[in-house]
N, C-alpha and C positions, 0 to 999 in steps of 0.2 A: 830180712827186709821183705821178701816175697810173701812169707806167711803173714806178716803184719798187714800188708795191703789187701790180701785176700780176706782177712778177718773184718777189715773196715768195710769192704764191699758187701759182705754178708749182713753187717749191722744196718747198713743203709737200705738194703732190700727189705729188711724186716720192718722198718719204720714206714714204708709206703702204704697208704690206705687201700682197703679192698673195694672194688666196685660194688655199688648197691645191687640188691637183688631185684630182678624184674618181676613186677606184680602182674599176674595174669589177668587178661581182659575178662570183665564180669558184666554181661549184658543186662542182667536184672537191676544192678545198681544204677547204671547210666539211665535206664528207662525211668526210674523213680525221679531222678534229678530233672529230666526233661519235663515230666508231668508236673512237677512242682513249679517250675518256671512258667509253664503254660497256664497253670491255674492262677498264679499271681497276676499274670497279664489279663486274664479274663475277668478277675475280680476288680482290677483297676478300671477296665472298660465299663463294667457294670456300674461302678461307683460314679464314674464321670457321666454316664448316660442318666443315672438317677438324679445327679445334681442338675444337669441341664434340664431334665424334665421338671424338676422342682422350680427352677428359676423361670422357665417358660410358662408353666401352667399355673403354679401357685402364686408366684410373685411377678408375673409378666406385666400386669397393669400398673402396679405401683412403681416398678423399675422404669417402665416406659414414661410415666409421668415425671419421675425424677430426672431422667435423661433430657426430657423436653425442657424442664426448667433450667437445667444447666446450659443447654444450647441457647436459650433465650436470655441469658444473663450477659449484659455488656461487661467487658473486661474493665472498663473505667467508667464510673457513673459521673456524669457531668451535670451540673445544675443549670437548668434553663433560666434565662434572664430576660427581663424586659428590654425592649429596644430603647435607644437614645436618639432623639431627633432635635433639630435646631428650632428656632422660633417660627420658621416657615414650614416645619414638618418634614424637612429633608432628613433622611436617615444618616446617622453618624455611627451607630453601632447596632448590630443585629445578630441574632443567632441563626446559623444555617447548618445544613448537613453537608459534610465533606467525606471523602473516602480515602482509606489507606489501601494501597495496592501491594499484594503479595504475589510472589512467583514461585512455581513448583516445577523446576526444569525437568524433573523426571517424567512429567506428564505432558511436556511440549509435543505437539504434532510437527512443528517446524524445527529446523536445526537452530542451535543457539545463535549463530550469526544472523539467520533470517529473522528470528524473533527480536533480536536487538535492533535490526534495521527497521522493523515494523513499529516498534515502540518508541524509538528515539525521537521522532518529531512530536509525538503525542506527549511524552514526558519531558520534552526539552532537555534531554540528557544525551551526551555523546554515545555513540554505539560502543566505543571501547570501554566506557564505564559500565554499561549494561552487561557486556560480555564478561567483564571481570566479576560483576556481581553474580551472574548466573553460574560462574565456576566455583563459587564459594562452597555451596552445599546443594544437595539434590532437591531440597524442598524447603518451604517456609522462609523465602528471602523477602525482606521488606524493601520494596522498590521505591515507593513514593508516598508522601503524606499530604493531606490537605487537597486532594484532587477535587475540582469543582464538578458540578453536574454535567457541564458541557463536555469536558474531557471524558467523563464516565460514559456518556451517551455514545461518543465515538468509539470507545473501547467495546461497548456492547455490540455495535454493528459489525465489528471484526470477528466476533465469535471465536476467540483464540482459546484453545485448551491450555490449562496449566496456570491460569491467572485467577486471582481471588480478590474480591473487593470487600472491605469492611467499612460500613458507614459509621460516622460518629458526629456528635454535636460540636460546633466550633463557633467562637465569637469572631465576627467579621466586621471590618472597618472600611466601608466603601470610600470614605474621604481620604484614606491613607494618612499622609503626614499632616493634613490640615489642622486637625484637632488633637493630635497625639499627646502632647504634654498636658492637655487639659483632661481628656477623657481617660487616658491611661490604657491599660490592656488587661486581658485575661489570658493566663498562660495555658499550655497544652493540657494541664491537669484540671482546668476549669477554675483556677483560683485567681481572683482579682489581685493585681500587683501594684497599681498606681492610679493616680488621678481620680476622676469621678467613679470609676468602676469599684474602687475600694472605699471611697468616702461615702457612697450611697449603696453599699452592698445590701443593706436590709431592704431598701426600696426596690432595687433591681432584681433581687433573687425571687424566683417563683418556688413555692413549696412543691414537693413531689405530687401531692394530690392535684395541684393546679396544673402542673407541667405535663402529666401523662393521663390520658383518658383510656379506659379499658379497651376501646376499639383500636387504639393506636399504639399498643405496646409492642407490636411485632413489625419489623421491617425486614423483608427478605434480603438476604445477602446474595449479591451476584457472584456466581462461581462458574468459571469456564473450565470444563473438564472436572474430573473427580477431585474433591478437596483433599488436602493432605490429611493423613490419619490424625485423628484427634482434633481437627479444626472444626469450628462451629460454622453452621450455614445460615444462622440468623442471629441478629443482635437486637437489643432494645435501644431505640432512639427516642429520647424524650421529645414530645411534640406539645405545643401549647393547647390547652383545653379551653375552648372559647365559651364553655358553658359553666365555668366555675369562677369563683371570686378568690383573689389572693389576699392574704393577710400579711401586712408588713408590721414593723415595730411600732408604727404610728397610726395606721388605719388599714381598713380592708380595701384592697385595690382590685379593679377589674384586671383579669389576666391579660387582656389585650391592651392595657394602658401602656403608654410610653413615657419615659422620663424626658420632659421637654426642657431645652436650654434657652437662655436668653440670647445666645449668640446667633448671629446671622451668617450663614455659610457664604453668601455673596460678598459681604463686607470683609469677612475673615479671609477669604481667598485673595481679595484685592490687597488687603493689608499685608498678608503673608508674602505675596509676590513682590510688592514694593520694598518690604523690609529685607527680603533676601537679596534684592538687587543692591540695596544700600550697603549691606554687610559685605557683599562680594566686591563692590566698587571700592570700598575703603579698607578692605582686608581686615575687617573688625573681628574681634573674638566672638561676639554674640550681640544680640539686639532684641528689643521687644517694642511693640506698638500696641496701645490699648485704646479702646473707645468705650466710655461709660456714659450712660444716661444719668444726668446730674441729679434729677429729682428722686429717682428710685434706687440708684446704685446698680441697675442692670448693666451687665457687660455685653456690648454688642459685638465686640471683637477683642480677642486677646491672642495676638500672634507673637510667636517667639522663634528665635533661631539660636542654637540648632534645634532641629526637630527629628522625627524618625517615623518609620512606617510601623504602626502597632501590629500589623499582620505578620511582620518579621522582626519583632522586638529583639529577638536573640542575636540579630546581626548589628545592633547599634551600640554605640558607646554608652555605658551606664550614665555618664554625665548628662546625656541628652534626654534621659527618661524623666527628669524633673521639670516642673514649671518654674524656671529660674526667676521669673518676674514676681513670683510669690515666695519662693524659698530662699532667695539670695538677697544680700544687702549691698547698698552702694551709697556713696556720699552724693547728695543731690545737687549741690552747688547752687547756682543762681536761680534755678526754678523754685527754690524755697523762699526767695526774697519776697514774692507777693504775700506769702503767709505771714512773714515778719512785718510787712507793711500793715496788714490787716490787724495784727496784734497791737501795733503801736497806735493805729487809729482807734481801735475799740477801747484801748486803755486811756485815750485822751492825751497821749504824749505828743502827738503832732496833729496838724491840720492838713488837708489836701493841698492847700496853697502855700504851705510853709516851705522855707528853703533851708538847706544845710550846706556846710562848707566841705567841698571835696578837694582835699589837698593832694590827692593822688596816691599818697602812701602814709602809713602810720607805724610807729614803733611801740611794741609791748615787750619791754625787757629785751630778751634775746630774739624775739619774734618780730619780723617785719611784715606788715600787711600792705599790699599795693593793688591797684586796679590792673586788670588784665591788659589794658592799653596804655599803661603809664609810660612806657618807653616812647610812644608816639604822640600821646595826647597830654601827658603830664597831669598836673592838677587843674581841674576845671573851675575851682573857686565855688562861690555860692550857686547851687543848683536846686531846682524844685524836686519835690518828692517824685513827681512823674519822671523827671530826668534821671533820677537815681535808678529807676527801673529801665528807662529807655536806653541808657548807656551802660546798664548793669554795673553800677559803681559799688565796689566793695567798701571803699572808705565811706561813701555816703550812707550805706546801710549800717556800718559800725557806729557812725555818729547818731543815727536814729535810735538804735537799740541801746546806746549808752545812756539815753534818757530814762531808762527803766532799770531799777535795781536788779541785780543778777538773781536774787531770790525770787522776785516777782516774775522775772522772765522764765525761770525754771518752772514755776507754778503754771504759767501759761502753756508751756510745752506739754506739761502733764494734762492740763485741761483739754488740750487737743488730742489726747490719748496717743501721743507720739511714742510712748513706751509700751503701748498695747497693740496686739495684732488687729487687723481690720475685721476678722471673723468671716472672711470669704470662705465659700463652701468648697474649698480645695484643700487637700492634705498638705502637711509639712510647711505651713506658713511660718516665716521667720519674723521674729520680733525685733524692732529697732534697737540699736545699741546707743546708749547715751552715757555721759559721765554721771556719776552719782551727784546728789545735790551738794554735798560738802565741797567736792572738787570743783563743781561748776561755779559755786558762789565764791570760793577762795581765789580761783585763778581768773584774772581779768581777760586773759586771752581766750578762755573757753567761750564766754558769751560773745566775744568779738568774732571768732570764727563761725559760731553758730549763726550770726547775723547774716552771713553770706553763704550759708548752707554747707559748711564743712566742719569737721571735728565730731560728727555723729553720722550714723548710717541708718538707712531704712530700706524697705523693699520698694520696687516700682509700684506695686499695687497699693501700698500705704501712701505713696506720693499722690496717686490718683485720688484716693479718698480725701486727703487733705485739700487738694486743689478743687475737689468737688464742692467744698464748703463755699468757695468763692462764686461758684456757678449757680448754686441753688438757694442763695440767700442766707448762708451761714450754718447749715446743718451737716453733721457728720452722718452720712448714710453708710449702710453696709454693702460693699461691692459683692455681687453674686453672679453666678453663671447658670444656676438652676432655677427654672420657673416653677416646676411642679410635675405631678403625674397627670396626664390627660388621656382620655379615651380616644378611640379612632374617630369618634364623632366630634372631638374637640372639647369635651366637657372635662373640667378640672376636678379630679377626685382626691387630690392631696397636694398640699403646698407646705414648704418648710417654714418654721417659725423664725422670724427675724426681729432683732431688737428695734425699738422705736428710735428714729433719728434724734441725735443730741444737738441742741443749738449751742454754737460757740461764738458766732458773730451775728451782728445785726444786719438786716438787709441793706441798710444805709451804708454800712462799712464795706460790704462786699461790692456794692455798686460803685463806690468810689475807687476801689482797687481795680475793678474791671475796666473802668474808664482809663486808668493809667496803663493797664495791660493792652488796651486797644492802641494806645500811642506807640507801644513797643513794636507792634506789627506795622502800623501805618507809617511810622517815622524812624524807628530805632533798629535794634539788632535782629528783630524778628521779621523783617520785610520779605524774607524768602518764603514766608507762609501766607503772604497776602493773596487773597482770592477775590477776583473781580466780582462785584455785586454782593459781597457778604462782609459784614462787620465781625471781625475776629480779634479776640484778645489773646495775647501770648507772652511767653517768657522763655528766653534761651538759657542754657546752662552748659558750662564747660568746667568740670571739676577735676582737680588732681586726684589721682587714684592712690589710696593708701596701700602700702606694702605689708606683707605678713610680718616682717620684722619691726614695723613701726616707721613712722614718717611717710614721706611721699616719694614715689618714683616718677619715671617719665611718662607712664601711662596716664590716660585721661578717660573720663566718661562724659560723653556729649549727650545733651537732652534738649527737648523742647516740648512745652505744653501749649495747646491751643484750646480756647473756650469759645463757643459759638452757639447761636448768634448773640452778640453783646446786648442787643435790645431786649432779648428774652432768652437767656442762656438755657440750653438744653443738653449740650454734649461737652465732655472733656476728652481731649485726645492727647495722649502722652507717648512720646517716642524716647527710648533710651538706647544708645549705641555704646557698647563697651569696647574700649581700646581701638578706635579707628586710627588708621595709620596716615601719616602725611602731616606736613607743617601747617596745612590749611584745614585741619580737622577740628571744627568747633561746633557748638550747638547751632549756630546760625548757618553753617555750611553743610552740616551732615544731617541733623535731626529736623530742622525747620522745613526743608524741602520735602522730607518724608511725610511730615504731618500734613502738608499741603496736599500731597497726592491722596492721602487717606481721606481728608476732608472733601476732596472733589468727588470721591466715590460715595461718601456718607450723605452729602446733600442730595445726590441723585436718588439713592436707594431709599432714603427716608422722606424724600419729597420736601426738603426744607426750602421755603421760598426765599428769594433774594431779599436783602435788607432794603427798606425803602430809602434810607439815607446813606446807603453805602457809597464809598468812593469808587467810581468806575475804573 
């Protein structure tokens, strides 16, 4: 046993490795290695120095020029645009220079809390928000966009290190909400997105040659303290060149020319304020009120609610971005009755002194048609054509239009271009919805409901165009909001082409209808629009509102049209209020008083004299 253990220990000792041999120190070998490393370092330094010398001496001028070009290049090139003004020359849209503020906390002389306290009132931002932003990173923090010159001037006086201002072109709308659905807006990238800005893109845009002159290509960037590494200290800001001429798709325009509208800011503001008050008072969904010059189709006012601030378009509901008076449809109701009276008179179906039987209600198969006041007034019996309008009799209108074959009635609606857009110079105009000819002719109830303005739908702007035929002697004119391009001196250098007015009624017919409409205001449902000293014709409308699933719901659309002065018609004023709340919400109680308010402003601003034979 002992001998075996001893043998095992000997075998284990034999398997253990021997320690390595120690290499003796050799000074000559180490010296060679040191000299080799030192030589490589010297060669690297020589190569770097040579490269620097080559860049500085041989290529210095070209690289300096290239760097300058890079520093003078704007990160986002925006197209300069002509201004938009109203008929009085008041600015509605204009290009201006604004600033973006960047912060570089690593370069602050003040502490972060001190810097936040200093900037907070200027930027209208809480100190806590600024402190949080400053803590995000040591440099290149974007603090604010769209700073105006006034704020920038105050920042300059403070001389704070660590701040950097970048100028850029921006579209500015000084009237804010007043014209927003009409004019539209230009986004941060300089792209027109709605309204006239996109409809007249070719006329509004300046070409690069017109927008920038050689002397105005550099605008120094304000930098407080050393800028962050890699940041530019100058940017290009396009400025109008007053010595060049711009070329549009239709003609060459002076670069200082403005796009002039037919709208009047004074009347638009009055209409907008009164409309907003009515929508708020009746808790309505939306509303519009429009004023059109009857002979030319010029729109003097086109107010709508809801609206938005185009300077902050990103904060609004997308539904408010459209001009709903142009892009949406509604059933007009009784404001369409004067058009049907004109059709019947022009076709020789009735005489102005004729009478019809108003039984109060009628039955068409499963459909029952009755007057709005049938529960209280019942059937009126034989009434005049004027009384049909004055009392807004649905049954009386059906009796009149039954005198015309349905096929002829449909042809008349087409002659009025009811199934065609007006051609107004605003985008996204909606086309009226009508039944097709076969359905209209086959179903008796279709022509019956059309007689009092239901069963079809059109846009408010189309309704204004149709009612304009009664005011101008029977012509379909094209509503429009753009007058043309004018220079600063007031010379017109471009005007849009418009179709010639189409005659649909005779002057005799329209005058007969206007006489009846005057009775509506002086004696009938439109007395809330009566204005002392002026002869006004009008018509109320209270229509059931169609539902998406078909049929009619509890909602209603109230409206009123006013035409003045009756002795020499010049203006058509239409108000449409969508879904006013309350049991007493009718055209006579909601829309007619609104039209009166707008007419009061209109006669003052346009200098319309009182009517000689007006009722005091």
